[in-house]
C-alpha positions in Angstrom: -14.9 -146.8 19.9 -13.0 -145.7 16.6 -14.9 -143.7 13.9 -18.1 -141.9 14.9 -21.4 -143.5 13.8 -23.3 -141.9 11.4 -26.4 -139.7 12.4 -29.8 -139.9 10.9 -29.6 -138.4 7.4 -33.5 -138.7 6.5 -34.8 -136.4 9.4 -35.8 -132.7 8.6 -34.6 -129.4 10.2 -31.5 -128.4 11.8 -29.6 -131.0 13.7 -29.6 -130.8 17.5 -26.5 -131.0 19.7 -27.5 -131.3 23.3 -24.7 -130.8 25.6 -25.6 -132.3 29.1 -24.0 -132.2 32.5 -25.6 -135.8 33.1 -24.7 -139.1 31.8 -27.2 -140.6 29.3 -28.2 -143.3 31.7 -28.9 -140.7 34.5 -31.0 -138.2 32.6 -34.6 -137.7 33.8 -37.3 -139.9 32.0 -38.9 -136.5 30.9 -35.8 -135.6 29.0 -35.3 -139.2 27.5 -38.7 -139.1 26.1 -38.4 -135.6 24.7 -35.1 -136.5 23.0 -36.6 -139.4 21.5 -39.5 -137.5 20.1 -36.9 -134.8 18.9 -34.8 -137.6 17.1 -37.8 -138.6 15.0 -37.8 -135.0 13.4 -34.2 -134.0 13.6 -30.8 -135.5 13.9 -29.9 -135.4 17.4 -26.4 -135.7 19.2 -26.6 -136.0 23.0 -23.2 -135.1 24.5 -23.2 -136.7 27.9 -21.1 -135.7 31.1 -17.4 -135.9 30.8 -15.8 -139.2 31.8 -12.3 -139.2 33.3 -9.7 -141.5 31.8 -6.2 -142.4 32.0 -5.6 -142.1 28.3 -5.5 -139.1 26.0 -8.7 -136.9 25.6 -11.0 -138.5 22.8 -14.7 -138.5 22.0 -16.6 -142.0 21.8 -19.8 -142.2 20.0 -22.8 -144.9 20.2 -26.4 -144.9 18.6 -29.0 -145.3 21.4 -32.7 -144.7 21.2 -32.6 -143.5 17.8 -30.0 -140.7 18.2 -26.0 -140.4 18.8 -24.7 -140.4 22.3 -21.3 -138.8 22.5 -18.9 -139.5 25.5 -16.2 -136.9 26.0 -13.3 -138.5 27.8 -10.8 -136.0 29.5 -7.6 -137.2 31.4 -7.6 -137.1 35.3 -6.0 -134.7 37.4 -6.3 -131.6 35.1 -7.2 -128.4 36.6 -10.8 -126.9 35.9 -9.7 -124.6 33.1 -7.5 -127.3 31.6 -10.5 -129.7 31.5 -12.9 -127.1 30.1 -10.5 -126.2 27.2 -10.1 -129.8 26.3 -13.9 -130.1 26.4 -14.3 -127.3 24.2 -11.8 -128.9 21.7 -13.7 -132.2 21.8 -17.0 -130.5 21.0 -15.6 -128.7 18.1 -14.1 -131.8 16.8 -17.4 -133.5 17.3 -19.1 -130.9 15.2 -16.7 -131.0 12.4 -16.5 -134.9 12.3 -20.1 -135.6 12.6 -21.0 -132.6 9.8 -23.3 -130.6 12.2 -23.2 -127.4 10.4 -25.9 -125.1 11.4 -26.9 -127.0 14.3 -29.4 -126.1 17.1 -27.2 -126.0 20.4 -29.3 -127.2 23.5 -28.1 -127.7 26.9 -29.7 -128.6 30.4 -27.6 -126.9 32.9 -25.6 -123.5 33.3 -22.3 -125.2 33.8 -22.5 -127.0 30.3 -23.1 -123.6 28.6 -20.1 -122.2 30.5 -18.0 -125.0 29.1 -19.4 -124.4 25.6 -18.1 -121.8 23.2 -19.1 -123.3 19.8 -19.4 -121.1 16.6 -21.5 -121.1 14.7 -24.6 -122.1 16.7 -27.9 -121.5 14.9 -29.8 -121.6 17.9 -29.0 -121.7 21.9 -31.9 -122.7 24.3 -31.9 -123.5 27.9 -33.9 -126.2 29.5 -34.0 -126.5 33.3 -36.1 -129.8 34.0 -34.9 -129.7 37.6 -35.8 -126.2 38.0 -34.3 -124.5 41.1 -33.4 -128.0 42.5 -30.9 -128.7 39.7 -27.6 -130.4 40.8 -25.8 -126.7 40.9 -28.6 -124.9 42.3 -26.3 -122.4 43.9 -24.5 -121.3 40.6 -26.9 -118.1 40.2 -24.3 -116.2 38.1 -24.0 -119.0 35.7 -27.6 -119.4 35.6 -28.3 -115.9 35.1 -25.8 -115.8 32.3 -27.5 -119.0 30.7 -30.8 -117.4 30.6 -29.3 -114.1 29.3 -27.7 -115.9 26.3 -30.6 -118.2 25.3 -32.6 -117.4 22.3 -35.4 -119.6 23.8 -36.0 -120.9 27.3 -38.0 -123.8 27.9 -39.2 -124.5 31.4 -41.0 -127.1 33.0 -44.2 -125.3 34.4 -43.9 -126.4 37.8 -41.0 -124.3 39.1 -41.0 -120.9 40.8 -38.7 -118.5 38.8 -40.0 -115.4 40.0 -37.6 -112.6 39.8 -35.2 -114.2 37.2 -34.4 -112.8 33.9 -36.0 -115.4 31.5 -34.6 -114.1 28.4 -36.4 -112.8 25.2 -38.4 -115.9 24.7 -39.6 -118.2 27.4 -42.0 -121.0 27.2 -43.4 -123.1 30.0 -43.7 -126.8 28.8 -46.8 -129.0 30.0 -46.2 -132.3 31.4 -46.2 -135.5 29.4 -47.1 -139.1 29.7 -46.6 -142.3 27.7 -50.2 -143.2 28.2 -50.0 -146.2 25.8 -47.6 -147.7 28.1 -49.3 -147.0 31.4 -52.7 -147.8 30.4 -51.7 -151.6 30.0 -52.1 -151.6 33.9 -55.9 -151.2 33.6 -56.0 -154.8 31.7 -54.6 -156.3 34.9 -52.7 -159.5 34.5 -50.5 -161.7 36.5 -48.9 -160.1 39.3 -45.0 -159.9 39.4 -43.6 -162.6 41.6 -42.2 -160.3 44.3 -45.7 -158.6 44.7 -47.8 -161.5 44.4 -48.1 -162.5 47.9 -48.5 -158.8 49.5 -52.0 -158.6 50.7 -54.4 -155.9 49.6 -55.4 -153.1 50.0 -52.0 -152.1 48.5 -50.9 -148.5 48.5 -48.0 -147.8 45.9 -45.3 -145.5 45.1 -42.6 -145.6 42.5 -39.6 -143.2 42.3 -36.7 -141.8 44.1 -37.0 -142.3 47.9 -35.0 -139.4 48.6 -35.4 -135.9 50.4 -38.3 -135.1 48.4 -40.4 -137.9 49.8 -42.0 -137.7 53.2 -40.7 -141.1 54.7 -42.1 -140.3 58.0 -45.5 -139.8 56.6 -45.2 -143.2 55.0 -44.2 -145.0 58.3 -47.1 -142.9 60.2 -49.6 -144.4 57.5 -48.4 -147.8 58.0 -48.6 -147.6 61.8 -52.1 -146.1 61.7 -53.6 -148.8 59.4 -51.6 -152.2 59.8 -54.0 -153.6 57.4 -52.7 -151.2 54.5 -50.0 -152.6 52.6 -47.4 -149.9 51.2 -45.3 -151.1 48.2 -42.3 -149.1 47.4 -40.3 -149.3 43.9 -37.4 -147.3 44.3 -35.7 -146.9 40.9 -33.9 -143.6 41.0 -32.3 -143.1 44.4 -28.7 -143.4 45.3 -27.2 -145.6 47.7 -26.9 -143.1 50.4 -30.8 -142.6 50.6 -32.4 -142.6 53.9 -33.7 -146.1 55.0 -37.3 -146.7 56.4 -37.7 -148.3 59.6 -38.8 -151.9 59.4 -42.6 -152.5 59.4 -44.5 -155.7 58.2 -46.7 -153.8 55.9 -43.9 -151.6 54.3 -42.6 -153.7 51.2 -39.6 -152.2 49.7 -39.3 -154.0 46.3 -36.1 -152.4 44.9 -35.5 -150.9 41.5 -37.7 -152.0 38.5 -37.2 -151.3 35.0 -39.5 -148.7 33.3 -41.0 -151.5 31.1 -42.1 -153.5 34.0 -44.0 -150.5 36.1 -47.4 -151.2 34.5 -47.4 -154.8 35.7 -46.8 -153.4 39.3 -49.1 -150.5 39.1 -51.9 -153.2 37.9 -51.7 -154.7 41.3 -52.2 -151.6 43.4 -55.4 -150.1 44.7 -54.3 -146.7 45.3 -51.1 -144.9 44.3 -49.4 -142.3 46.8 -47.5 -139.1 46.1 -46.1 -138.4 49.6 -43.8 -135.4 48.7 -42.3 -133.6 51.7 -43.1 -129.7 52.5 -39.8 -128.8 51.3 -40.5 -130.5 48.0 -43.8 -128.6 47.8 -42.0 -125.3 48.6 -39.4 -125.8 45.7 -42.5 -126.5 43.2 -41.8 -130.1 42.6 -43.9 -131.4 39.7 -43.9 -135.3 39.7 -44.1 -137.0 36.6 -45.8 -140.0 38.2 -49.1 -138.2 38.4 -50.2 -138.8 34.8 -48.6 -142.0 34.7 -50.6 -143.3 37.6 -53.7 -141.7 36.4 -53.1 -143.4 32.8 -52.8 -146.6 34.8 -56.4 -146.0 36.2 -55.1 -145.7 39.7 -56.6 -143.3 42.1 -54.1 -140.9 43.4 -53.7 -139.6 47.1 -51.0 -136.9 47.3 -49.6 -134.2 49.5 -50.6 -130.7 48.8 -48.2 -129.8 45.9 -49.2 -126.7 44.0 -49.0 -128.4 40.5 -51.3 -131.2 41.7 -54.0 -129.1 43.3 -54.2 -127.3 40.0 -55.5 -128.9 37.8 -55.6 -132.6 39.0 -57.5 -131.8 42.5 -59.6 -129.1 41.2 -60.9 -131.5 38.5 -61.6 -134.2 41.1 -58.8 -136.6 39.6 -56.4 -136.3 42.6 -57.2 -136.4 46.3 -55.2 -134.2 48.7 -54.2 -134.8 52.0 -51.4 -133.7 54.6 -51.4 -135.4 57.9 -51.3 -139.4 58.2 -54.9 -139.3 59.4 -56.0 -137.4 56.5 -54.1 -139.8 54.2 -56.0 -142.7 55.8 -59.4 -141.2 55.3 -58.5 -140.1 51.7 -57.5 -143.7 50.8 -60.4 -145.2 52.4 -62.6 -142.9 50.1 -60.7 -144.0 47.0 -61.0 -147.7 48.0 -64.9 -147.0 48.1 -65.5 -144.7 45.3 -68.8 -145.2 43.6 -68.4 -143.3 40.6 -65.2 -145.0 39.4 -66.5 -145.3 35.6 -67.1 -141.4 35.5 -63.9 -140.8 37.1 -62.1 -142.8 34.6 -63.8 -140.9 31.9 -62.6 -137.8 33.3 -58.9 -139.0 33.6 -59.1 -139.9 29.9 -60.4 -136.5 29.0 -57.3 -135.0 31.1 -54.9 -137.3 29.3 -55.9 -136.1 25.8 -53.1 -134.0 24.4 -50.6 -134.8 27.3 -48.5 -137.3 25.4 -44.8 -136.6 25.1 -45.2 -136.0 21.4 -47.6 -133.3 22.4 -45.0 -131.8 24.6 -42.3 -132.0 21.9 -44.5 -130.6 19.4 -44.6 -127.3 21.5 -40.8 -127.2 21.3 -40.6 -128.0 17.8 -42.9 -125.3 16.6 -40.9 -122.8 18.6 -37.7 -124.0 17.3 -39.0 -124.2 13.7 -40.1 -120.5 13.9 -36.6 -119.7 15.3 -34.4 -121.2 12.8 -36.3 -119.7 10.1 -35.3 -116.2 11.6 -31.7 -114.6 10.9 -29.1 -115.9 13.0 -28.7 -114.0 16.5 -25.2 -112.9 17.5 -24.4 -114.2 21.1 -22.0 -112.3 23.4 
């Protein structure tokens, strides 16, 4: 794409170079929100996953969401060591070309750090949004090295890292929600065309219909109560995800843009979070919880640790396990008599839960760290 685009020069603080193993379009919404918040305070360059090319190696630059997205192109057919060496050279070149002296180096996978030997780096911190279920969860040695080398470790608080060497400064981040976006659902409005003819009561789920979701549970609920209509929005799964058996009261609407989710939620009666026992064992913490609550929708979920505490304990989310329990819990939510008081409790819970609040925790830590003398890394 020619010369690199200039970064933001008006923001304060050390610039952030985030080296990722994911493509920009594939990063979790959580990370996208946090990077957007970061870009309002610091200059941010997001280096996405390496892209293969038939041409020479190069780094391309683009402006997206208030930050610079850098795409490293590496020729096909190279050995792992050759590709890593070229990638390191491209990163060094990007730092010089974009004028990122004194930058904060951030990364979201052990492999990204293993491929990165940039000097100088004012700070290195490690974020694991996928926790133990990250794309390369078996790379324990790389992961231990990443944790050891990090000045700061930011961890999504829903993951079990017992026994890990978490380094000198570990911070468990609270969940976040774009409440202003999802509270639009409370105003109702015209149903989207592909949902308009689906009868009520509607039980809805959006997210990746992958191994974390108990699809058998959804089918069992549909079979137990043929008057319940289950609406599924699958906006994150790949083409190889398992298929649900056909049921007249299961409606798969396919992927929907993030901007349209409130319109769909507005037409649901209850939101479902039917995660599998395997997902529960791995400490999955669904981002949909706060989003559905912000939309004003009752939530019935399987017993995930981070849903029980704090949401179920506060009476904000109903927990069920077997299909029969789900049916009973949904009926209770459909006939809830204290909806106004429940919404007041929801809004109390949402205070302090914005992505800006979550980023504020990270920014305060970074600001203190970069004010200290630089740390030498092995």
